[in-house]
Structure formats: C-alpha cells, structure tokens
C-alpha positions as CSV (number, residue, x, y, z in Angstrom):
1,M,16.5,-20.9,31.6
2,N,19.7,-18.9,32.0
3,E,21.0,-16.3,29.6
4,I,23.3,-18.7,27.8
5,A,20.5,-21.3,27.2
6,A,18.1,-18.5,26.2
7,R,20.5,-17.2,23.5
8,R,20.9,-20.7,22.1
9,W,17.2,-21.3,22.0
10,I,16.4,-18.0,20.4
11,R,18.9,-18.8,17.6
12,E,17.5,-22.2,16.9
13,F,13.8,-21.2,17.2
14,S,14.2,-18.0,15.1
15,F,16.4,-19.3,12.2
16,G,15.0,-22.8,12.0
17,S,14.7,-23.3,8.3
18,R,18.1,-24.0,6.8
19,M,16.7,-24.1,3.2
20,V,15.3,-21.8,0.5
21,G,12.3,-22.2,-1.8
22,R,9.2,-22.2,0.3
23,I,7.0,-19.1,0.4
24,G,3.9,-18.0,2.3
25,A,1.9,-14.9,3.0
26,E,-0.5,-13.3,5.5
27,L,-3.0,-10.9,4.0
28,E,-4.8,-8.5,6.3
29,W,-7.7,-6.2,5.5
30,V,-9.8,-3.6,7.3
31,L,-13.4,-4.5,7.1
32,V,-16.2,-2.1,6.1
33,D,-19.9,-2.9,6.8
34,D,-21.8,-1.0,4.1
35,G,-24.8,-0.9,6.3
36,S,-22.9,0.8,9.2
37,P,-19.6,2.1,7.7
38,G,-18.8,4.1,10.8
39,E,-18.8,1.1,13.1
40,R,-16.3,-1.7,13.4
41,V,-17.3,-5.1,12.3
42,N,-17.7,-7.5,15.3
43,P,-15.8,-10.7,14.6
44,Q,-18.2,-12.5,17.0
45,R,-21.1,-12.1,14.6
46,P,-22.6,-15.5,13.8
47,D,-22.1,-15.0,10.1
48,L,-18.4,-14.3,10.6
49,A,-17.5,-16.6,13.4
50,E,-17.7,-19.6,11.1
51,L,-15.0,-18.1,8.9
52,T,-12.4,-19.1,11.4
53,M,-13.4,-22.7,11.4
54,G,-11.6,-25.0,9.0
55,R,-9.6,-23.9,5.9
56,L,-10.5,-21.9,2.8
57,P,-10.4,-23.6,-0.6
58,G,-6.8,-22.8,-1.2
59,G,-5.7,-24.1,2.2
60,G,-5.5,-20.7,4.1
61,V,-7.0,-20.1,7.5
62,V,-8.9,-17.0,8.7
63,S,-8.3,-15.0,11.9
64,F,-9.0,-11.6,13.3
65,E,-6.6,-8.9,14.4
66,P,-7.1,-6.7,17.5
67,G,-9.2,-4.0,15.8
68,G,-11.3,-6.5,13.8
69,Q,-9.1,-6.6,10.8
70,I,-9.4,-9.9,9.0
71,E,-6.4,-12.0,8.0
72,I,-5.8,-15.0,5.7
73,S,-2.7,-17.0,6.6
74,S,-1.7,-19.2,3.7
75,Q,0.0,-22.6,3.8
76,P,3.7,-22.5,2.8
77,Q,4.0,-23.4,-0.8
78,S,6.9,-24.8,-2.9
79,C,6.9,-21.9,-5.4
80,V,5.3,-18.5,-5.8
81,E,3.0,-19.6,-8.6
82,H,1.3,-22.2,-6.3
83,L,1.0,-19.6,-3.5
84,V,-0.7,-17.0,-5.8
85,D,-3.0,-19.6,-7.2
86,A,-4.0,-20.8,-3.7
87,L,-4.5,-17.2,-2.4
88,I,-6.7,-16.4,-5.5
89,L,-9.0,-19.2,-4.4
90,D,-8.9,-18.1,-0.7
91,V,-9.4,-14.4,-1.4
92,G,-12.3,-15.1,-3.8
93,A,-14.0,-17.3,-1.3
94,L,-13.6,-14.9,1.5
95,T,-14.8,-11.9,-0.5
96,D,-17.9,-13.9,-1.5
97,R,-18.7,-14.8,2.0
98,L,-18.2,-11.3,3.3
99,S,-20.3,-9.8,0.5
100,A,-23.2,-12.1,1.4
101,A,-23.0,-10.5,4.9
102,G,-22.9,-6.9,3.4
103,I,-19.2,-6.5,4.3
104,R,-16.3,-5.6,1.9
105,L,-12.5,-5.5,2.1
106,A,-11.1,-1.9,2.3
107,E,-8.6,-0.9,-0.3
108,F,-6.3,1.1,2.0
109,A,-4.0,-0.2,4.7
110,L,-5.2,2.1,7.5
111,D,-8.6,2.4,9.1
112,P,-9.5,6.1,9.5
113,R,-11.8,5.4,12.4
114,E,-10.9,5.9,16.1
115,P,-8.7,3.0,17.2
116,H,-10.6,0.5,19.3
117,R,-9.7,-3.1,20.2
118,V,-12.6,-5.6,19.6
119,V,-10.6,-8.9,19.9
120,D,-9.8,-10.1,23.4
121,H,-6.5,-11.9,23.8
122,P,-4.0,-11.7,26.7
123,R,-1.1,-10.8,24.3
124,Y,-3.1,-8.0,22.7
125,E,-4.1,-6.6,26.2
126,A,-0.6,-6.7,27.4
127,L,0.8,-5.0,24.3
128,E,-1.9,-2.3,24.4
129,R,-0.9,-1.4,28.0
130,H,2.8,-1.5,27.1
131,Y,2.5,0.6,23.9
132,A,0.6,3.3,25.9
133,R,3.9,4.2,27.6
134,F,5.1,5.5,24.2
135,G,2.0,7.4,23.2
136,S,-1.1,6.5,21.1
137,K,0.5,5.2,17.9
138,G,0.9,1.6,19.2
139,R,-2.8,1.3,19.7
140,S,-3.6,2.6,16.3
141,L,-1.0,0.2,14.8
142,M,-2.7,-2.7,16.5
143,C,-6.3,-1.8,15.7
144,N,-6.2,0.2,12.5
145,A,-3.4,-1.2,10.3
146,A,-3.6,-3.8,7.6
147,S,-0.5,-5.3,5.9
148,I,0.8,-7.9,3.6
149,Q,3.4,-10.2,5.2
150,V,5.5,-12.3,2.9
151,N,7.3,-15.2,4.5
152,V,10.4,-16.9,3.0
153,D,12.9,-19.4,4.2
154,C,15.8,-18.2,6.3
155,G,18.5,-19.8,4.1
156,D,21.5,-22.0,4.7
157,E,25.1,-21.4,5.9
158,S,26.5,-20.9,2.4
159,Q,27.9,-17.7,1.0
160,S,25.7,-17.9,-2.2
161,W,22.3,-16.4,-2.8
162,T,20.8,-19.1,-0.6
163,G,23.0,-18.0,2.4
164,L,21.2,-16.9,5.5
165,R,23.5,-13.9,6.2
166,R,23.0,-12.6,2.6
167,R,19.2,-13.1,2.7
168,W,19.0,-11.3,6.0
169,R,21.0,-8.4,4.8
170,L,19.0,-8.1,1.5
171,A,15.6,-8.4,3.2
172,N,16.5,-5.6,5.6
173,A,18.1,-3.4,2.9
174,L,15.0,-3.9,0.6
175,G,12.7,-2.8,3.4
176,P,12.5,1.0,2.7
177,V,12.2,0.2,-1.1
178,L,9.3,-2.1,-0.5
179,V,7.7,0.5,1.9
180,A,7.9,3.1,-0.9
181,I,6.7,0.9,-3.8
182,F,3.7,-0.3,-1.9
183,A,2.8,2.7,0.3
184,N,-1.0,2.6,0.5
185,S,-2.0,4.2,3.8
186,P,-2.1,8.0,3.2
187,G,-2.4,10.2,6.3
188,T,-5.5,12.1,7.0
189,G,-5.9,15.9,7.1
190,E,-2.6,17.7,6.5
191,S,-0.4,14.6,6.8
192,V,1.9,14.0,3.9
193,W,2.7,10.4,4.8
194,R,2.2,7.8,2.0
195,S,2.5,5.0,4.5
196,H,1.0,6.2,7.6
197,R,1.0,2.6,8.8
198,E,4.8,2.4,8.6
199,M,5.1,5.9,10.2
200,M,3.2,4.6,13.2
201,R,5.6,1.7,13.5
202,L,8.5,4.2,13.7
203,Q,6.7,6.1,16.5
204,T,6.1,3.1,18.7
205,D,8.5,1.2,21.1
206,P,11.8,1.6,19.2
207,L,13.5,-1.6,20.3
208,R,10.4,-3.8,19.7
209,I,9.6,-2.4,16.3
210,F,12.5,-0.6,14.7
211,P,14.3,-2.2,11.8
212,L,17.5,-4.2,12.2
213,A,20.1,-3.6,9.5
214,G,23.8,-3.1,8.8
215,Q,25.9,-4.4,6.0
216,A,28.3,-6.4,8.3
217,A,25.8,-7.4,11.0
218,D,25.6,-11.0,12.2
219,P,21.9,-11.9,12.1
220,Y,22.2,-14.4,15.0
221,T,23.8,-11.9,17.4
222,Q,21.8,-8.9,16.2
223,W,18.5,-10.6,16.6
224,T,19.3,-12.3,19.9
225,D,20.5,-9.1,21.5
226,R,17.4,-7.3,20.2
227,C,15.1,-9.9,21.8
228,L,16.9,-9.8,25.1
229,D,17.0,-6.0,25.3
230,C,13.2,-5.6,24.7
231,F,11.0,-4.9,27.7
232,V,8.8,-7.8,28.9
233,V,5.2,-6.7,28.3
234,G,3.7,-9.3,30.7
235,V,4.4,-12.2,33.0
236,T,1.9,-15.1,33.0
237,S,0.2,-16.0,36.2
238,E,-0.8,-19.4,37.4
239,V,-4.2,-19.0,35.7
240,G,-2.6,-17.8,32.4
241,E,-3.1,-14.0,32.7
242,W,-0.5,-11.7,31.3
243,I,0.3,-9.4,34.3
244,P,2.3,-6.3,33.4
245,P,5.5,-5.8,35.5
246,E,5.1,-3.2,38.2
247,E,8.5,-1.8,37.1
248,P,9.7,-2.3,33.5
249,F,12.5,-4.8,33.0
250,T,14.0,-6.4,29.9
251,M,14.2,-10.1,29.1
252,R,17.9,-10.0,29.7
253,Q,17.3,-8.5,33.2
254,W,14.7,-11.2,33.9
255,L,17.1,-13.9,32.9
256,R,19.6,-12.4,35.3
257,G,17.1,-12.5,38.2
258,S,14.9,-9.3,38.0
259,G,11.6,-11.2,37.8
260,R,9.6,-12.7,40.7
261,R,10.2,-16.2,39.3
262,P,12.6,-17.9,36.9
263,V,12.2,-17.7,33.1
264,H,10.8,-20.7,31.4
265,R,10.9,-21.5,27.7
266,A,7.2,-20.7,27.3
267,D,8.0,-17.2,28.7
268,L,10.7,-16.7,26.1
269,E,8.5,-17.9,23.3
270,R,5.6,-15.6,24.3
271,H,8.2,-12.7,24.5
272,L,9.5,-13.3,21.0
273,K,5.9,-13.1,19.6
274,T,5.8,-9.5,20.8
275,V,9.1,-8.4,19.1
276,I,8.0,-7.4,15.6
277,P,10.7,-5.5,13.5
278,P,10.0,-5.1,9.8
279,V,12.1,-8.3,9.1
280,R,11.4,-10.8,11.8
281,P,13.0,-14.3,12.0
282,C,10.5,-16.8,13.5
283,G,11.5,-20.1,11.9
284,H,11.4,-18.2,8.6
285,L,11.9,-14.6,7.6
286,E,8.7,-12.6,7.9
287,L,8.7,-9.3,5.9
288,R,6.2,-7.0,7.6
289,M,6.8,-3.6,6.0
290,I,4.3,-3.9,3.1
291,D,0.9,-2.1,3.1
292,Q,-2.2,-3.9,2.0
293,Q,-3.0,-3.0,-1.6
294,K,-6.0,-2.1,-3.7
295,R,-8.2,-4.7,-5.4
296,D,-6.1,-7.7,-6.6
297,D,-2.7,-6.0,-6.3
298,W,-2.0,-8.0,-3.1
299,A,-0.3,-10.5,-5.4
300,V,2.3,-8.0,-6.6
301,P,4.5,-7.7,-3.5
302,I,4.5,-11.5,-3.1
303,L,5.8,-11.8,-6.6
304,V,8.4,-9.1,-6.1
305,V,9.8,-10.5,-2.9
306,S,10.0,-14.0,-4.5
307,A,11.8,-12.7,-7.5
308,L,14.3,-10.6,-5.5
309,L,15.1,-13.1,-2.7
310,D,14.2,-16.6,-4.0
311,D,15.6,-16.5,-7.6
312,P,19.4,-16.7,-8.1
313,D,19.6,-14.2,-10.9
314,G,17.1,-11.8,-9.2
315,S,19.0,-12.1,-5.9
316,D,22.4,-11.4,-7.6
317,A,20.9,-8.4,-9.4
318,V,19.4,-6.8,-6.3
319,A,22.5,-7.6,-4.3
320,K,24.6,-5.6,-6.8
321,L,22.0,-2.8,-6.6
322,L,22.1,-2.6,-2.8
323,D,25.8,-3.5,-2.0
324,S,26.8,0.2,-2.0
325,R,23.8,1.2,0.1
326,D,23.6,0.9,3.9
327,L,20.0,2.1,4.4
328,T,19.3,3.7,7.8
329,C,16.2,4.5,9.9
330,E,16.1,7.8,8.0
331,D,15.6,6.0,4.8
332,W,12.7,4.1,6.3
333,A,11.1,7.4,7.4
334,F,11.7,9.0,4.0
335,A,10.1,6.0,2.3
336,A,7.1,6.1,4.6
337,M,6.7,9.8,4.1
338,L,7.4,10.3,0.5
339,G,6.9,6.9,-1.1
340,M,8.2,6.7,-4.6
341,T,9.0,10.5,-4.7
342,A,11.8,9.9,-2.2
343,V,15.1,10.7,-3.9
344,G,17.4,7.6,-3.9
345,I,14.6,5.3,-3.0
346,R,12.7,5.8,-6.2
347,E,15.6,4.7,-8.4
348,L,15.9,1.5,-6.4
349,G,12.2,0.9,-6.6
350,F,12.2,1.3,-10.4
351,A,15.1,-1.1,-10.7
352,C,13.5,-3.7,-8.4
353,L,10.4,-3.8,-10.6
354,Q,12.5,-4.2,-13.7
355,I,14.4,-7.1,-12.1
356,T,11.2,-8.7,-11.0
357,L,9.7,-8.5,-14.5
358,D,12.8,-9.9,-16.0
359,V,12.8,-12.9,-13.5
360,L,9.1,-13.6,-14.1
361,K,9.5,-13.6,-17.9
362,R,12.6,-15.7,-17.8
363,R,10.9,-18.3,-15.6
364,Q,8.0,-18.2,-18.1
365,L,5.3,-17.7,-15.5
366,P,1.8,-17.5,-16.8
367,R,1.0,-14.3,-18.7
368,S,-1.7,-13.4,-16.2
369,V,0.9,-13.4,-13.4
370,I,3.3,-11.2,-15.3
371,H,0.5,-8.9,-16.2
372,R,-0.3,-8.3,-12.6
373,V,3.2,-6.9,-11.9
374,A,3.5,-5.1,-15.2
375,S,0.2,-3.4,-14.8
376,F,1.1,-2.3,-11.3
377,A,4.5,-0.9,-12.5
378,E,2.8,1.0,-15.3
379,R,0.2,2.5,-13.0
380,Y,2.5,3.5,-10.1
381,T,6.2,2.7,-10.1
382,Y,7.1,3.9,-13.5
383,Q,5.2,7.1,-12.9
384,G,7.2,7.7,-9.7
385,L,4.0,7.0,-7.7
386,S,2.9,4.9,-4.8
387,P,-0.7,3.5,-4.5
388,A,-1.3,6.2,-1.8
389,D,-0.9,9.0,-4.3
390,G,-4.1,10.6,-5.3
391,A,-6.0,9.7,-8.5
392,S,-5.6,13.2,-9.9
393,V,-1.8,13.0,-9.6
394,M,-1.8,9.6,-11.3
395,E,-3.9,10.9,-14.2
396,E,-1.7,13.9,-14.7
397,R,1.6,11.9,-14.6
398,T,0.2,9.2,-16.9
399,S,-1.2,11.5,-19.5
400,V,1.6,14.0,-19.7
401,L,4.9,12.3,-18.8
402,V,4.7,8.6,-19.7
403,P,3.9,7.2,-23.2
404,A,1.7,4.2,-23.5
405,V,3.5,0.8,-23.8
406,D,2.7,-2.8,-24.1
407,L,2.4,-4.1,-20.6
408,M,4.1,-7.3,-21.6
409,Q,7.2,-5.5,-23.0
410,I,9.6,-3.6,-20.8
411,P,11.6,-1.6,-23.3
412,D,15.3,-0.9,-23.0
413,D,14.8,2.8,-23.0
414,R,12.7,2.7,-19.8
415,A,15.5,4.5,-17.9
416,E,15.0,7.5,-20.2
417,C,11.3,7.4,-19.5
418,W,12.1,7.4,-15.8
419,Q,14.4,10.4,-16.1
420,Q,11.5,12.4,-17.8
421,T,9.3,11.5,-14.9
C-alpha cells in the first residue's frame, strides 16, 4: 500500500457504519480469588478456560485482557433496552460461574496489585515493549485497568443529530464529563485521582492514547493523520511474530519507505488496533473513557451514552450544552483528578444526568431501567460525587446537603439543590 491508498482504507475501515441506532458494550472487570486475593487469577485454569467457549445466555462472548481481567463483549443490539436485558443475562451467568470457582468481580476499575501480564498475545507483547519507552504507566494500564466501553454507530453524512461529524464532536466533547461522572479508580496512598485509570492513559504514549477533539475538526482527516503519525509497535515476521523496530518509525514513514518491506493491508489493520484514544472509530465509535462501576451500575453509562447520542432530543439538548465548550486535554486531566468536584465539569455532569432521565422517561422505558439511572444520580452525581469518593464523604453529603426525593421524580428545583451542594 502507498500513503494515498492507506488513507482511503483507514477512512472506510474506521467509519464504516453509515447509520445510527445500534449499540453494544464491552464490560471488563478485575478478578479476585477469595482463596488467594493477593494473586492474579490464571485464565488458563480449567474451570475458567471453558468460559471463552461459545456464547453466554444473552449472546455475549468472554475473553481475557493482558493482566487477567475478564471481559464480556456483547452483540450489537437495535436499542439500548435490548442491550441492557442481554447483558443482565450475561453478567448474571458469568457471576454465577465465577462464584462457583470462588472468584468474584471487583467493584473498582483498577487492580492495586503489581502489574503483571498473564495473557500471551503478540500484540500485547509488542505494546508492552513499546509502552516501556514512556515509563511504567502503559504496563499498568494494560494489566490493571477495567473499563466499560460503549459502542455506537458512526452516523451518516447529514447535518442532523445522526450526522457523523456532529456525533464525533459530541462523543469527544462528552469524554471528560463521562470520566468525571463515572470515575471509579481512586489512587492509592496520597494520590487524589478519582480515575487513576484515566490518569494512566494520559501518562502513556501521547499520540496513541490522547483524546482527539476540536469543535471544527474533520473526523476523517483528524483520525487518519493520528493513525499515520503513531509509531509502529511491531512488524510481523514470516512466522507471525511481532518484531519491534530497531529504530522507531511511524506508519507514515513506513508507507514512505522506512521499513524493511512494503506495507500490506494486514499491517495497517494490526496497527489500527494499537491506536486507542478515548473515542476510537473502528467501524463504529468506541467510547473508552468510562471506569468499570460498582455492583449493577455498569448499566448506567450505557443508558447515559444512548440517551445523549442516540436520541434526537437528548442529542440536541447536549449539543446546546456543549456548543460553547471546546474541552481540552486539561479538562480530561481535571476530570480524572477531581471527578465531579471539578468546577465546570460538575455542572455539565449534572445536566447530562437530567437530560438522560428526561429521555428515558419520555421513551417510557421500564421503571427498573429508569430506577438504575435515578438511583445512581441520587447517590453520586446530585451530591457532587463520583463513585471513587469515599463512603464517609457520601454519607456526610447525603445527610446534610441533599433532601430525600422520590427516585422516579426529578423536580424542577434540582438546580437549587445543586447550588447548595
């Protein structure tokens, strides 16, 4: 491939879905063996290996991340209600099977143990070597982090709420807000980070992981340039090994003749799998900035993203909310550090939860679905808190500052309640 052909292929491969409506998710958890809590769970254990065979009751498939984190990848669904229903079945089945083996799903998005890779894969090995050039955070990100990835369609070429350019801009602009709302990986020791997982992303290979944003940015050009400007982490040999380059070179340089051999389409496809900004186009838009949540709260970010991106009224409301804001990398850092206490971010987070609840009630989703989001908002967002904030802080804010309300009713004077908080 030459550079012109590569640019054309990246565009078609990355922004493949010219539609709106489908939604999927990838749920990751750190595993804890109650019999040996200090040791990582080995995915090769006979009682775990069978989990990766076939599908779960809701259609999802199970895989393991580099540090042994477990992941459910859902099937794309036609609406968020079907997705949540399917994942309820899958998460329940997975929890039961793990419980029988004495293993549970951790309720935080970051493993406090020393990072250690237990899954062998050529891409993971190549990325681990590459990240080491930037320090130790990349290894921790690979081996110790657990996220919720929400996948939505890219959109069409229109200028409406279904338009790709608007969806791209909104998804990136929402990124820091979603980081703050769902921050659930507090740092250890004296660290003040609410989302230590997102902090590690910001301290890894900048081009490979930093967010893409900008109010007027063209998604095709922006994403293609990012992919071409990232370093190649490995070149496959004749036997399929990923061999790290002796001297670093970017994909653009390889396409222009820097490598020992020409670039093939398979090389470009492997390269794109290693470029993982918070919003990644890979045939659909993958939102990667959300920490895994406590208990059954994994459904809340899925419902929030659906309401804000895949509902016409929700999309219009959040577009008006964010049109005057061009969020920068500093906003991402503040959101990761301060969560819902970050000035500017917290007001946006509050408004996004209100918009979400309005959308869910207008669409007459089941009461149990609305209750999930309303309960989360009452426990965290409306208190100015993220899930990472300590229990004592939550109890103090709840008992002193916020009056009890019916979870199914979001009163008009909520703004006044927020100002008190």
